[in-house]
C-alpha positions in Angstrom: 0.0 -0.1 -0.1 1.4 3.4 -1.0 1.1 5.6 2.0 1.9 8.7 0.0 -1.4 8.4 -1.9 -3.4 9.4 1.1 -2.9 13.2 1.5 -4.7 15.4 4.0 -6.8 17.9 2.2 -7.0 21.3 3.9 -10.0 23.5 2.9 -9.3 26.9 1.4 -11.4 30.0 1.5 -11.5 30.0 -2.4 -12.7 26.4 -2.7 -15.5 26.5 -0.2 -19.2 26.6 -1.2 -21.2 28.1 1.6 -24.9 27.2 1.8 -27.8 29.2 3.4 -29.6 27.4 6.1 -32.9 28.5 7.8 -33.5 27.5 11.4 -36.7 28.0 13.4 -36.2 28.9 17.1 -39.8 28.4 18.2 -40.1 26.4 21.3 -36.4 25.4 21.2 -34.3 25.3 24.4 -31.7 28.0 24.2 -28.6 26.0 25.0 -29.2 23.0 22.8 -30.3 25.2 20.0 -27.4 27.6 20.2 -24.8 24.6 20.3 -26.3 23.2 17.1 -26.3 26.6 15.5 -22.6 27.1 16.5 -21.6 23.7 15.1 -23.1 24.6 11.7 -21.5 28.2 11.8 -18.1 26.7 12.7 -18.3 24.1 9.9 -18.0 21.0 12.2 -21.0 19.3 10.4 -19.1 19.4 7.1 -16.7 16.8 5.7 -14.1 19.4 4.7 -13.8 21.0 8.2 -10.5 22.7 8.7 -10.0 24.3 12.2 -8.2 27.5 11.0 -10.6 28.3 8.1 -14.2 29.6 8.2 -15.8 26.5 6.7 -19.3 27.0 8.1 -22.5 27.9 6.4 -24.7 31.0 6.7 -27.5 30.5 9.2 -30.7 32.5 9.4 -32.6 32.1 12.7 -36.3 33.1 12.8 -38.7 33.3 15.7 -36.0 34.3 18.2 -38.5 35.9 20.5 -40.1 32.4 21.0 -37.0 30.7 22.4 -37.4 28.8 25.8 -35.2 28.6 28.8 -35.5 25.8 31.3 -35.9 26.1 35.1 -35.7 29.6 36.6 -33.1 30.8 34.1 -35.6 33.4 32.6 -35.4 35.4 35.8 -32.3 34.1 37.6 -29.7 34.1 34.8 -27.8 37.5 34.6 -26.0 39.2 31.6 -23.4 41.5 32.6 -22.2 44.5 30.5 -19.8 47.2 31.3 -20.1 50.8 30.0 -16.4 51.5 30.5 -17.1 54.2 33.2 -16.6 53.8 36.9 -19.7 52.3 38.4 -20.9 51.4 34.8 -21.5 47.7 35.4 -25.1 46.8 34.1 -27.1 43.6 34.9 -30.0 42.3 33.0 -31.9 39.0 32.8 -33.1 37.1 29.7 -36.8 38.1 30.4 -35.8 41.8 30.1 -33.5 41.2 27.1 -36.1 39.1 25.2 -38.6 42.1 25.6 -36.1 44.6 24.5 -34.0 42.8 21.8 -34.9 39.1 21.3 -32.1 38.4 18.9 -29.3 39.3 21.4 -30.2 36.3 23.7 -29.4 33.8 21.0 -26.5 35.9 19.7 -24.8 35.9 23.2 -25.3 32.2 23.6 -23.9 31.3 20.1 -21.0 33.8 20.4 -19.9 32.2 23.7 -19.7 28.8 21.9 -17.3 30.0 19.2 -13.6 30.8 19.3 -12.6 34.1 20.9 -10.4 35.1 18.0 -10.6 37.0 14.7 -12.0 33.7 13.3 -14.8 33.7 15.8 -15.6 37.3 14.9 -15.6 36.4 11.1 -17.9 33.4 11.8 -20.5 35.5 13.7 -21.0 37.6 10.6 -22.5 34.6 9.0 -25.3 34.5 11.7 -28.6 36.4 10.9 -31.2 36.4 13.7 -34.8 37.8 13.4 -37.4 38.1 16.1 -40.4 37.2 13.9 -40.9 34.6 11.1 -40.1 37.1 8.3 -36.5 37.6 6.9 -35.0 39.4 3.9 -32.9 36.4 2.6 -35.4 34.8 0.3 -33.2 35.4 -2.7 -30.5 33.1 -1.2 -33.0 30.2 -1.3 -32.2 28.9 2.3 -32.6 25.3 3.0 -34.8 24.6 6.1 -33.1 22.5 8.9 -34.8 21.0 12.0 -33.2 20.1 15.2 
């Protein structure tokens, strides 16, 4: 057997074909849903996954306002932000954040599951989250995925 005939193929940005995927967040549990979205965004579900290349697909999430949290997380979980000023630490919970900006709850969960590098920032640009069931990406012909 010729061992030189088996070469590891590394995906390149130029050779990738990104797909558009549509995911419905209605009645989905936030953590499990976000981890599945993060896997797709990172490219771990593809056969040509390469760790240092953005091999993931574009993901459109609809019905973000209808996401579920288990237990008392809706009121007990805290999101912390800092304004940069002394005494500028702000606290909010998912209930208040869902009322104000429903897309941010899923965005924070998915971002926490991606690499904290330039690659992670580039991957996040392929995530599109909408509170309702309407989205402006009809021209891309997204494929519907169910978890």
